[in-house]
N, C-alpha and C positions, 0 to 999 in steps of 0.2 A: 444846379448843384445839389439840391436836395434829392432829386431823382438819382443822381450818380451815387450819393452816399447811401441812399436806401438800397439801390441795386448792389452796391459793394457789400453792404451788411447781409443782404439776402443771399448773395453768392457765398459769403463766408459761412453763414449758418448751414447752407446746403452742403458745403465741403466738410464742415465739422460733423454734420449728421451722417454723411456718407462714410467718413473716416471711422466714426464710432461704430456704426453697424458692421462695417467691414472687419474691424478689430474683434468685435464680439463673435462674428461668424468664424473668423480664423481661430479664436480661442476654443470655440465649441468643436471645430473640426480637429484641432490639435488634441483636445481631451478625448474625443471619440477615437482618434487614431491610437492614442496612448492606451486606452482601455482595450482596444482590439489587439494591440501588441501584447499587452499583459495576458489576455485570454489565450492568445496563440502560443505564447511562451509556456504558460501553465500546461497546455495540452501537450507541448513538446516534452515536458518533464514528467507527465503523468503516465509513464510507461509502467509496466508491471515490474516492481522491485522484487528481486529474488535473491535469497541467501540459501546456499546449498550446503549440505553436509552428507558425508558418506559413512556408513556404519557396516561393520562386519562382526557377526556374533554367531555362536554355536549354541543350540538349544537341544535338550533331551525331552522327548515326548514319551510319556508312558500312560497306559490305560489298562485296566483289568476289569473283568466282570465274573460274577459268580455263575458258573454253569450247572453245578450239581453238588449239593450237600457240602458246601464250603470249598469245593474245588474251583480254583480260579483259572481263567484263560487270559493270558497277558499278551500285550503287544507294545512295541516301543520303536522309536526311530530317532536317529541323530540328524538334526536339521541344521544346515549352514545357511545363514542369511546374509546377503549383501543388499543393503537398502540405501536408496538415495532419498533424502528428505529435503523439502524446500519450504521456506517460510516466505510468504509473499504478501504485499499490500497492493491491492488493485486500486491504484490511484485514479483510475477512470471513475471510481465511485466517490472521489473527493468532492465535497460540496463547498462552494464558495460564492461570494457575492462581490461584484465589482461596481463601485460607485464612482463614476467619472466626476461628479460634481464636487464631492469631498476628497477625491483622490485616495480612496481607501479600498484595499483588497482584504475582505474578511473571510477567513476560513471558518466554516460552520460545522463541518463534519469530516472526520478522518476515519476511513474504514478499519475494521479490526484485522489483525494479521491472520493469514490462512496457512495452516500447517498441512502439507501433503506428504505422504510417505509412499514410496514405490519399492516394495520389497521383492527380492528375487530369491526363491527358495530352492535349495538343493538337498535332496533326501539321501542319507547314507545309513547303512546298517539297519535296514528295516527288518524287523522280525516280528512274527505273530503266530500265535497258536492257531490250530486248525479251527477251533470253535470261536475264535475272536479275530477275524481277519480285518485287514485295513480296508476301509470303505471311503467313498467320496466325502462323507461327513467328517471323517477323521482329518482329512487334508484341510477341509474348511475350518475345523476347530483349531488346528495348528496355526493356520494363517491368521485367524482372528486373535488368538492369544498372543502370538508374536508381535503382530501389528499394534495391539493395545499396549504391550510391554515397551515396544519401541517408542510409541507416542509419549508414554509417561516419562521415559528417560530423556527424550529430546526436549520435552517441555521444561524439564529441570536443567537442561544444559545451557551453554552459552549461545546456542544457535538463535534463540528467540531474541536475546539482547543484541546480537549482531544485526538482526533484521531491524530492530529499533534504531540502531545507529545509521543504517542505510536510509531509513525513512527520514531521519533528521537531516542527513546530507541533502536529500532532495528538497526538503522544505527550506533549507538554507539557501538553495539556488533561487527559490521564489523570493526569499527575503532580499537577497542581493539585487535581484531584478527590480523589485519595488523601490528599493533605496536609490538605484541608479536613475530611475524615472521620476524621483521626487514624490513617490507615493508612500502610504503607510500600510504596513501589514498588520492585521489584527487576527487574533485567535478568539473566536466568538466576539466579545466586545473589548478584549484586552489588547492594547497596542503592543507589538513586539519591538523592543528597543534595540536589540542586538541579535546577531546570529547565535551567540552563546546562550541567550535566553530561551531559545527554542528547546534546548536540552532540558530545561526545567519545566517548561510548559507541557512538553510531550513526554 
């Protein structure tokens, strides 16, 4: 009888031990699968976010030089510019940490916005004196001046803030994903409590 009870207890302990280790293994596997799913989903939304704007303007370029005893030789051109500008966040440069044990996804770095301008120049009404003709350096000067002017205007426009809104939209997708999986999203070490809060943090 004693052997039977001892054998029964021993079998029970073995079964409990097997169940415990199997449960722990299943939990670790589930955590690993969840963290892999998170990373996969983040990679899916870390495409290049682009906000585009189109601009059309007309500029007048004038230049003169003193050729002899106060006599000036002039040149000028009317330049029409059609430009496409893009503001982008390369979210492939987004830095983050995934901690399966604490179920925390922590964003540690967000890349700066990148402004790119693609101007197309059309030259009209080009006129120049014989002693001050248009040269390649004049066209380069025109391009640099107009591109710089466009950049200043675009940076002061709503295009940059529109790009910020697009960035927040993408980050909100990450927040919704973490919430659906029972994880916590952090920006540096500050937990994000709601999708609306992302607008304040970023």
